[in-house]
C-alpha positions in Angstrom: 0.0 0.0 0.0 1.2 3.5 -0.8 1.8 5.3 2.5 1.2 9.0 2.5 2.9 11.7 4.6 0.9 11.7 7.9 -1.1 14.9 7.4 -4.9 15.0 7.4 -6.3 17.9 5.4 -5.7 21.0 7.6 -5.2 19.0 10.8 -2.1 17.1 11.8 -2.1 13.5 13.1 -1.8 14.9 16.6 -5.2 16.3 16.0 -5.1 19.8 17.6 -8.7 19.4 18.7 -9.5 23.0 19.4 -9.0 23.9 15.7 -10.6 20.8 14.1 -14.2 19.8 13.5 -15.8 16.5 14.5 -19.2 15.1 13.8 -20.4 16.9 16.9 -19.5 20.3 15.4 -16.8 22.6 16.5 -14.9 21.5 19.6 -14.5 23.8 22.6 -11.8 23.5 25.3 -12.4 20.2 27.1 -14.0 20.5 30.5 -12.5 17.2 31.7 -9.6 15.0 30.6 -12.1 12.3 29.7 -13.9 14.7 27.3 -10.6 15.7 25.6 -9.6 12.0 25.1 -13.1 11.1 23.9 -13.2 13.9 21.4 -9.9 12.6 20.1 -11.4 9.1 19.8 -14.5 10.2 18.0 -12.5 12.5 15.6 -10.4 9.6 14.4 -13.2 7.0 14.4 -15.6 9.1 12.5 -13.1 9.4 9.6 -11.2 6.1 9.6 -13.3 3.4 11.4 -14.4 0.7 8.9 -17.9 0.9 10.2 -18.0 4.7 10.6 -21.6 4.8 9.2 -22.7 2.9 12.3 -21.2 5.2 14.9 -23.9 6.7 17.2 -24.8 10.3 16.8 -25.3 11.0 20.5 -22.6 9.9 22.9 -21.6 10.4 26.5 -18.2 12.0 26.5 -17.9 12.0 30.3 -17.3 8.2 30.3 -13.8 6.9 30.9 -12.1 6.5 27.5 -12.2 2.7 27.5 -15.9 2.7 28.2 -16.5 5.4 25.7 -14.6 3.6 23.0 -16.6 0.4 23.7 -19.9 2.4 23.6 -19.4 3.6 20.1 -18.2 0.4 18.4 -20.4 -1.4 15.9 -20.0 -4.6 18.0 -20.5 -8.0 16.5 -23.8 -9.7 17.2 -24.8 -12.9 15.5 -28.4 -11.6 15.0 -28.3 -7.8 14.9 -24.7 -7.2 13.6 -23.4 -10.4 12.0 -20.9 -8.2 10.0 -19.8 -6.3 13.2 -16.6 -5.5 14.9 -14.9 -8.3 16.9 -11.4 -6.9 17.1 -11.0 -3.1 17.8 -9.4 -2.3 21.2 -8.0 0.6 23.2 -5.2 0.8 25.8 -4.5 3.4 28.5 -0.8 3.7 27.5 0.0 3.9 23.9 3.7 3.0 24.5 2.6 -0.4 25.9 0.3 -0.9 23.0 3.0 -0.3 20.5 5.5 -2.4 22.4 3.1 -5.3 22.7 2.5 -5.3 18.9 6.3 -5.6 18.5 6.6 -8.5 20.9 7.9 -6.5 23.8 6.4 -7.6 27.2 6.8 -5.5 30.4 7.1 -8.6 32.7 7.8 -11.7 30.7 7.3 -15.1 32.5 9.4 -16.9 29.8 6.9 -19.1 28.0 3.8 -19.0 25.8 0.9 -21.1 27.2 -2.5 -22.3 26.5 -5.1 -22.6 29.3 -7.8 -25.3 29.6 -10.4 -26.4 32.0 -8.9 -29.3 33.9 -12.0 -31.5 33.6 -15.6 -31.4 32.6 -16.7 -29.6 35.8 -15.0 -26.5 34.3 -13.9 -25.3 37.8 -10.1 -25.8 38.0 -7.8 -24.6 35.2 -4.6 -26.2 33.9 -1.9 -24.6 31.8 0.3 -26.1 29.2 3.6 -24.8 27.8 3.4 -24.1 24.1 7.0 -23.0 23.8 9.7 -21.6 26.0 11.0 -18.1 24.9 14.6 -17.9 24.1 17.0 -15.8 26.2 14.7 -16.0 29.3 15.5 -17.6 32.7 12.7 -20.1 31.9 14.7 -21.3 28.9 17.6 -22.4 31.1 15.4 -23.8 33.9 14.6 -27.1 32.3 11.0 -26.1 31.4 9.9 -27.8 28.1 7.1 -27.5 25.6 4.2 -29.7 26.6 4.6 -29.5 30.4 1.5 -28.9 32.6 1.1 -26.5 35.5 -1.9 -25.8 37.8 -0.5 -23.4 40.5 0.9 -19.9 40.5 2.7 -18.7 43.6 1.2 -21.6 45.5 -2.4 -20.9 44.5 -4.4 -23.4 42.4 -5.7 -21.9 39.3 -9.5 -21.8 38.9 -11.9 -20.2 36.5 -12.4 -17.3 38.8 -8.8 -16.5 39.7 -6.5 -17.5 36.8 -6.6 -14.0 35.2 -5.4 -12.4 38.4 -2.8 -15.0 39.1 -1.3 -14.7 35.6 -1.3 -10.9 35.5 2.4 -11.0 36.4 3.8 -7.7 37.7 6.5 -9.0 40.0 10.2 -9.7 39.6 9.7 -13.5 39.9 6.9 -16.0 39.9 6.6 -19.6 41.2 5.0 -22.1 39.0 3.7 -25.5 40.3 4.0 -28.3 37.7 1.9 -31.5 37.4 2.1 -34.7 35.5 -0.7 -36.9 34.1 -1.7 -40.1 36.0 -2.4 -43.1 33.8 -4.5 -46.2 34.4 -3.7 -49.7 33.2 -5.2 -48.9 29.8 -3.0 -45.9 29.4 -5.8 -43.4 29.9 -5.3 -40.2 31.9 -7.3 -40.2 35.1 -5.9 -37.1 36.7 -2.8 -35.1 37.5 -0.2 -35.3 40.3 1.8 -32.4 41.6 5.5 -32.9 40.9 7.8 -29.9 41.5 7.7 -26.1 41.4 10.1 -23.6 39.8 10.6 -19.9 40.8 11.3 -18.0 37.6 12.8 -14.6 37.3 10.6 -12.5 35.0 12.3 -10.3 32.3 11.5 -6.6 32.1 10.7 -5.3 28.6 11.5 -8.6 27.0 11.6 -8.5 23.2 10.6 -11.8 21.6 12.1 -12.7 18.2 9.3 -14.4 16.2 11.8 -16.3 14.1 11.8 -19.3 16.4 13.1 -22.4 14.6 14.2 -23.6 11.2 15.5 -26.9 10.1 15.7 -29.2 7.1 14.3 -32.7 7.4 15.8 -35.2 4.8 13.6 -38.2 4.2 13.0 -40.5 1.2 14.5 -38.2 -1.3 12.7 -35.1 0.0 14.4 -32.1 1.6 11.7 -30.6 3.7 12.1 -27.1 5.2 10.4 -26.6 8.5 10.0 -23.0 9.9 8.3 -21.9 13.1 7.3 -18.3 13.0 5.3 -16.9 15.9 4.2 -13.4 15.0 4.7 -10.8 12.3 7.0 -7.9 13.2 10.0 -6.4 11.3 11.9 -5.8 14.5 11.4 -5.2 18.3 10.5 -1.6 17.7 14.1 -0.3 17.1 13.6 0.2 13.4 16.4 -2.2 12.6 14.2 -4.6 10.6 16.3 -7.4 12.2 13.4 -9.9 12.3 12.5 -9.4 8.6 16.2 -9.9 7.8 16.3 -13.0 10.0 13.3 -14.4 8.2 14.9 -13.9 4.9 18.1 -15.6 6.1 16.0 -18.7 7.0 14.8 -18.9 3.4 18.4 -18.3 2.3 19.4 -21.4 4.2 16.4 -23.3 2.7 17.4 -22.2 -0.8 21.0 -23.2 -0.3 19.9 -26.6 1.1 17.7 -27.1 -2.1 14.5 -27.9 -0.2 11.8 -29.7 -2.2 9.0 -29.1 0.3 8.1 -26.5 2.9 6.1 -26.7 6.2 5.4 -23.4 7.7 4.3 -23.5 11.4 1.9 -20.7 12.2 -0.1 -22.5 14.9 0.6 -19.8 17.5 0.9 -16.9 15.1 -1.9 -14.4 15.8 -0.8 -11.8 13.2 1.1 -8.6 13.2 2.6 -6.2 10.6 1.3 -6.6 7.1 4.7 -5.7 5.6 6.1 -8.8 7.2 3.3 -11.0 6.0 3.9 -9.6 2.5 7.6 -10.6 2.9 6.8 -14.1 4.1 4.4 -14.7 1.3 7.0 -13.4 -1.2 9.5 -16.0 0.1 7.1 -18.8 -0.9 5.0 -17.8 -3.9 6.0 -19.4 -7.2 7.4 -17.1 -9.9 7.7 -14.3 -7.5 7.3 -10.8 -9.0 6.6 -7.3 -7.7 3.8 -7.1 -10.3 1.9 -10.1 -8.9 -0.9 -9.0 -6.6 -0.7 -10.3 -3.0 -3.7 -8.4 -1.4 -5.8 -5.3 -1.6 -7.6 -3.3 1.0 -11.0 -1.7 1.2 -11.7 1.1 3.7 -15.0 2.7 4.8 -17.1 4.0 1.9 -16.3 7.7 2.3 -12.6 7.3 2.9 -12.2 4.6 0.2 -13.9 6.8 -2.4 -11.8 9.9 -1.5 -8.6 7.9 -1.5 -9.2 6.4 -4.9 -10.2 9.8 -6.3 -6.9 11.4 -5.1 -4.4 8.5 -5.6 -6.2 5.9 -7.8 -7.3 2.4 -7.1 -3.8 1.0 -7.7 -2.6 2.6 -4.5 -4.8 0.3 -2.4 -3.0 -2.8 -3.7 -0.1 -4.6 -2.2 2.1 -6.8 -4.5 4.6 -9.5 -3.7 8.1 -8.1 -3.3 11.5 -9.2 -4.6 13.3 -7.1 -2.0 13.5 -6.8 1.7 12.4 -3.3 2.4 13.0 -0.8 5.2 10.3 1.6 4.4 11.3 2.4 0.8 14.9 1.4 1.1 16.2 -2.0 -0.2 18.1 -3.8 2.5 18.1 -7.3 1.0 17.0 -9.5 -1.8 14.1 -12.0 -1.1 15.4 -15.6 -1.0 12.3 -17.0 -2.7 12.0 -20.8 -2.8 8.6 -20.9 -4.5 9.8 -22.7 -7.7 11.4 -25.5 -5.7 8.2 -26.6 -4.0 6.2 -28.2 -6.8 3.3 -25.7 -6.4 2.5 -26.7 -2.8 3.1 -25.4 0.7 2.0 -26.9 4.0 0.9 -24.6 6.8 0.3 -25.8 10.4 -2.6 -24.0 12.0 -4.6 -23.6 15.2 -7.2 -21.4 16.9 -4.6 -18.7 17.4 -3.6 -18.6 13.7 -5.1 -15.2 12.8 -5.2 -12.2 10.6 -1.7 -11.6 9.1 -1.2 -15.4 9.2 -4.6 -15.8 7.4 -3.6 -13.1 5.0 -0.6 -15.2 3.9 -2.9 -18.2 3.5 -5.4 -16.2 1.6 -2.8 -14.4 -0.5 -1.1 -17.6 -1.6 -4.2 -19.6 -2.5 -4.6 -18.1 -6.0 -1.0 -19.1 -6.9 -0.4 -22.5 -5.3 -1.9 -25.4 -3.3 -2.0 -24.4 0.3 -2.5 -27.5 2.5 -3.6 -26.7 6.1 -2.8 -29.2 8.9 -4.1 -28.7 12.5 -7.2 -26.8 13.6 -9.5 -24.1 12.2 -7.9 -20.7 12.1 -9.3 -17.6 14.0 -11.1 -15.9 11.1 -9.9 -12.3 11.0 -10.1 -10.8 7.5 -9.7 -7.1 8.6 -6.8 -4.8 9.4 -6.1 -2.2 12.0 -3.8 0.7 12.6 -2.4 2.3 15.8 -3.6 5.7 16.7 -2.2 7.9 19.5 -2.3 11.6 20.2 1.2 12.2 18.9 1.4 16.0 19.7 -0.3 15.8 23.1 1.0 12.6 24.7 1.4 14.4 28.1 -2.3 15.2 28.1 -3.5 12.0 26.4 -1.6 8.7 26.8 -4.3 6.5 25.3 -3.7 4.5 22.2 -6.3 2.6 20.2 -6.2 -0.1 17.6 -9.5 0.2 15.6 -10.3 -1.8 12.5 -10.0 0.4 9.5 -9.9 -1.9 6.5 -10.9 -5.3 5.1 -8.4 -7.2 2.9 -8.9 -9.4 -0.2 -6.7 -11.7 -2.3 -6.1 -11.3 -6.1 -9.3 -13.3 -6.7 -11.4 -10.9 -4.6 -11.8 -13.5 -1.8 -12.2 -12.5 1.8 -14.8 -14.9 3.0 -13.1 -16.6 6.0 -14.7 -14.9 9.0 -15.3 -18.4 10.3 -11.7 -19.3 9.8 -9.9 -21.5 7.4 -10.8 -25.2 8.0 -7.8 -27.5 7.8 -7.4 -30.2 5.2 -6.1 -32.5 7.9 -7.6 -32.1 11.4 -5.0 -32.6 14.1 -5.5 -31.2 17.6 -2.6 -29.5 19.2 -2.1 -29.7 23.0 -2.7 -32.4 25.5 -0.5 -35.3 26.5 0.9 -35.9 22.9 2.9 -32.6 22.7 6.4 -33.0 21.4 9.1 -30.4 20.8 9.0 -28.3 17.6 10.8 -30.2 14.8 10.3 -33.7 16.4 9.0 -35.8 13.6 6.6 -37.4 16.1 5.0 -34.1 16.9 1.4 -34.7 15.7 0.9 -31.7 13.4 4.3 -32.0 11.8 4.0 -35.7 11.6 0.8 -35.5 9.6 2.2 -33.0 7.2 5.4 -35.1 6.7 3.3 -38.2 6.0 1.3 -36.4 3.4 4.5 -35.1 1.7 6.1 -38.6 1.7 2.9 -40.2 0.5 3.0 -43.1 3.0 2.8 -43.7 6.7 6.6 -44.4 7.0 7.0 -42.3 10.1 5.9 -43.5 13.6 2.2 -43.0 14.2 1.6 -41.4 17.6 -0.9 -43.2 19.8 -3.4 -40.7 21.0 -4.2 -41.3 24.7 -7.5 -40.2 26.2 -7.1 -36.8 28.0 -9.0 -35.4 30.9 -8.3 -31.7 30.0 -11.0 -30.1 27.9 -8.9 -29.2 24.8 -12.0 -27.8 23.1 -12.5 -25.4 26.0 -9.6 -22.9 25.6 -9.6 -20.0 28.0 -8.5 -16.5 27.1 -5.2 -15.3 28.6 -4.8 -11.9 30.4 -2.7 -9.6 28.3 -2.7 -11.9 25.3 -4.5 -10.6 22.2 -4.9 -11.6 18.7 -2.3 -9.2 17.1 -4.3 -8.9 13.9 -3.1 -7.5 10.6 -1.5 -4.2 11.4 -1.0 -1.6 8.7 2.2 0.4 9.0 0.4 3.7 9.4 -2.7 5.4 8.2 -2.4 6.6 4.5 -3.4 10.2 5.4 -4.2 12.8 2.7 -1.8 15.6 2.2 
């Protein structure tokens, strides 16, 4: 997408509210801090929100900004608003919002996790380690992917307290681990406490999404396997180090002469659309910067005005042959698309969302995309970060509203229910293996399809007591979504 200098008509992005009009008419000096922030919210939402035609005419600007923001959203309802908003949000500190989108966490516990109800009573909660984050004390503590825990600082997690327990604000935290108990038929009947570990948390930890890459050589195939956990060009320092690291992965795959590719996005909830463009460009056959990857549609008023001034072409994003830092070339894309026989395997799960789904959707017109795992999240819209740039002392709030919907080159964007997998394999539970282990269920199923025969060990699935279909939301963990770099403002 063409990005325009951040000026909006006669008002700067910082929105000097006393000199700009809103849908409520001319603004006057705010009587309260809430009113000032809420005026700023409505000014932006009325022009850029994807559903701006659904904003209420009369609003209560004395509400706290979070409640005001919620009150004006065109919120999804299966009956009254089936096309409504499920994803916009606001934060009281824009710096924390921006940091979180770049993978920076104020107090990092050291691992990604999924929470489940422990049993059918849906009272107690159990956590499972999805992966341990590199460079944290947890990584050197012996904690492994697949391990279970049910206590935090000595307190058993329940449906009513787990959010509070996992809202980590301290320098360390003690985790109590458990192991499954099996009966004579190898069925799980419960969990026994084993040991606990006190982990030092990491302040302002910056997670690198480029987690693991390897080449699996089997029966004449060279299979590239890449675990990528979110889309971000860097940790917020403008180095584009994560994008460069991703490109280096595909450089290794290219040098190795891979014949097949398995892309693991099961925990990837999205992120920056420039990074999703780059990832897709590493994979698409016959890569070209004239081949359409995706295009965006904004609200009716803004879309029409934008096309009138800049043309419809400016709303399109093409695949790229270069790694870009804004408009500067910093590398050449190590595309492997023509080595893959027109097929790519993508491992998916309930947290596979937005920018991940954009890669799936964008590649579909050009190659066979085989999904292995679980149904994806279903987010075909994009957001952008807004904050009151010129008045951050007066207004610290930041918001991430939905401002666009995206489509592939065939005009397809019909996956609000998620992409269903070609091969259903449930992640989590007692069968978890480390990433890259050929016995790991999702990877195993993809490998067996590539090889065309069940030559690899088949994992025996044991009955589980945890309710793997009852995932619980995590405090502080959001679907990152598809984030546009910045709003294309008019000059």
